[in-house]
N, C-alpha and C positions, 0 to 999 in steps of 0.2 A: 445250887438257885441261884442262889445271890453275889458273892464274891466280889461287891464293892456298888450290886444295881443300886438305882436310886429309887427312895422312896417319899412321896407326896402326899401331904395333912389337906386332903383339902378339905374350904368350910368356910366360916367367915375372919375364920384367920389364916391365911396359906400358910406353905412352909414346907421346908424340902430335907431330905437329911440321906444318909449312903447308907446301907447292912452290907453285911459279911458274915460266913460262917465261921463262930467262935468255939470250940469245944464240944461240937454238938446241941449247941446251941444258934442264937441270931444276935450279932453285938448292931444295936442302929448308935450314929455318931448323926449330928447335928451340921450341916454348910450352911444352914440361909437365919443366919444373925441377925437376921430385920426384923422376924417373924416374932409375935407376941409372944412372951416367957411363959404364957401359957402353952404349952406346940399343943397336946390332946385336947382338950373338950367336951363338950354335947355339939350335937350339929357335926360332927366330923366325919369324914371317910379317908381312911387310909388306902391308898393307890399305886403298886408297883408295874409303873409304866414298863420297866427295861425287864421283865420276867413277866414267862411263858407258866404261868400257874397247871400244873396238868388235871385239872377239877375240870365237872361240866356244868354248865349250868342251870340242871336241877340238878336239887339235891334229893334223898331220901324222903325228908317231908316235903318238900316238891311233889314227888308223885302221888304220896300219904292225902296231901290237901286238893290236889286235883281229881278225885274221884270223886268229893264232896260239891268243887265251882263245876266238874258237869255235868252236874246234875242242875244246879241254879245258876250258873252264870248266863252270859252273854257271850265275852270275849276273855281269851288270857294271854294275860302281856310277859315276856320269857325275857327278866331282864338278864343281861352280862351277857348277852350270846355273839358270841367269836367264833362261830363256825357254822356252816351244812346244818355237819354233824349234830349241835345242840337242836336245830330245829328239826331233825328227822329222830329225834329223838324223844322231843316232845311232841311228833306228828305221830308217833308209836303208841304214844301213852294215851293223846285222844283218841285213836283206834280200838285202842283197848279198852276204854269204856263210852266205848261206841257215842261218843263227841264232835266229828270231823266239821261236824256243824258248827262248830263256834268260830268266831273270831281269834284269828292272833294275830297280835303284835309285837314285832322285836321290836328289843330296845338296846340301841349303838349307843354304847356307852362305855368302849375301851377302843384302841385302837388295832388290838385283834379283830373284833367286832368289824372296825371300819371298812379292813381290809378284804374280811370276808363278806365283806355284803353281797355284791354281784352274786356269788353261792348261794348263800341265804335265799336271796329273791327269787331262784332256781327251785329253789324248795317249797317256798311262799305260794306259790303265783301256782301249787298244785290246788289247791283252796279256791272254795268259792269267794271267801274272805277274809281280808289280811289287809297289814299295816306296817307301817316303822314307825317307830319313833327316834326324836335327835333330841338326844336323853345328852344335852350340852356342856354339862358341867363336870362330870368325870369326860368324859369324851374332852375336853380344854384338856385338862391333868395328864391325860395320856396322849396327846397326839401334838398338844402344846399350844399353848392361850393366839400366840401366834398365827398358827395356821386357820384355826375356827373358822375363819369366815371363809374361806377355800375351802375345807373341807365341809362346812354345812350346804356351802354353794351344790357342791359335784352329789351329792349327797339327793339333795336334793331334783336334779336333772337327772342321774340314775331311776329314783323314785319315778321322776314324772313318763319317763320312757317305757317303763314296765307299766304302767296306768298300776300303780302301787300308792297306797293315799299315805302322805307321813301326816306324823304330830310335831307341833314345833315345839319345841320343851326345854322346861328353866328359866328360870329369874325371870319371867317373861312382867314388865309391869309390878316385882318386888317390892319396889319403893311404896310403891301406891298402895298395893295391899297391903301392907306391911305398916305404914307410915300416917299414907296419905298422903306424902307428895311423891311426884315424879318427877324424873332429873330426862334432858332433852334425850341423852345416851338409849334409856328407856321407850322411850316414845317411836326413834328410828330403830330398835331394834322390832318389839313388837309391829310394825310396819311392816319389816321384812317374812313376818308371822303371814301378812294374809297370799303370800305365795303356797303355802301347808294345805290340805284339808281342815285341819282340828290344829288350834295353839292352847296350850297347857297353862291357866296359873295355879302359883301354889298358895299355900292358903294364908290370911289374913283378913285382921278385924277389920279392912276397909275393903272388901272384898267385893262391894255394890260397888262402889265408884272404880274400882279397877275394870270390873266387868263392862260397867257404863263406855269405860276410856277406852277399854278391848273393841266393841261393837261400833266404837265410832270410828277409831283410827281405819281400824280394817274395811269399813264403808267407805269411808273416804278413797283409801289407796285400789279396791278393788275393778275401779276403770281404768286404773293409771297400769292396772297391772299388762307387763309385759311377757306372751307366751314365749316360752324356750327354744331356740329355732335349732333344725338341725346340724347347723354348721356352727353352732354356739358346744353342742354335746358333743361333738365330734370332737372336740380338744379338752377333753375330760385328761388327767394325766395322772390322777392318784393313787388308779390300781395300776398292777401290772397283768397284763394277759395269764390268763389261769395254765398251766402246764399239764394238767390233766383236770375232768369235770369229775364232782363230787359223784358219788351216785344214792340214790333212794333207797329204801327199806327192802327192796326187792334184790336189791344190787345191778340193774339200770343208771343210766347217767341220765342226771337230772340235767345241765344244765343245756340242755336241750329242747326243754319245756317250752312249746308257742305259750305268748302272752294269752292270758285269762280276760275274759273281758270287762276289765275295772274300769267303767266311767271317771272319769276325774270329774269334779266337779267345774272348774278351770273350763274342761273343751266342753262340757255343756252350756257353761255363759255363751263362751266363742261362739256356738254353735246356734242359739236363741238368737245372739244380737243380729248375724249376720243370715238372716235366714238365705235360702236357695231361690 
């Protein structure tokens, strides 16, 4: 499974290394000498962007916890969703617990998840309430930081075309929330969040200032937001056409599911501002 595959340690100090099978185990060799001496520490994740791990997004503990979640929660979030099969597994579990009324948010945070987003949307659109979170931290590690601007843009376009709301996540105004000071790059990044339906802020001792600043930025950006045209969406190039449709729990194709009546907030704003 490894055979020289890359491993990326993501967190406050990012580093890279390679791994290969050695005598029944896994040998790891560090190849990024510029990183800190403390290669692993708290608040870090280990990513294997070159490996396809044969694991489901739902663990046994997740399925056990879902019984309680179904009784008390309003929304279920599926982390590290990599395929429509992962979404279908969650939907089967929700049906078993009579909880298909819950909202479902799919977190796209891997390369496989990004590539499978269109087919996952086909599964999600059978629900009355659903959404997509662009988890840009792990996604940047898996796809490459230099491609993040392109990927997050096209994910916004695809979800907009499907009328599925988007959560803009990861390190939004993080410097302000944690230290009380903000950079120009953070303000520009927060302004991009206006094109989503929700922006997620991380915790920090200066959350009041962060929420106030975010509200100010988004309020100023809202009138300047430009609706993506059909011509722009037609140039999406990051996905290949599916060779065969995914199947739902009954074995029927799900890629032909018609769009549901999810109403995006931007469409409502546009209709209100241009009365007939």
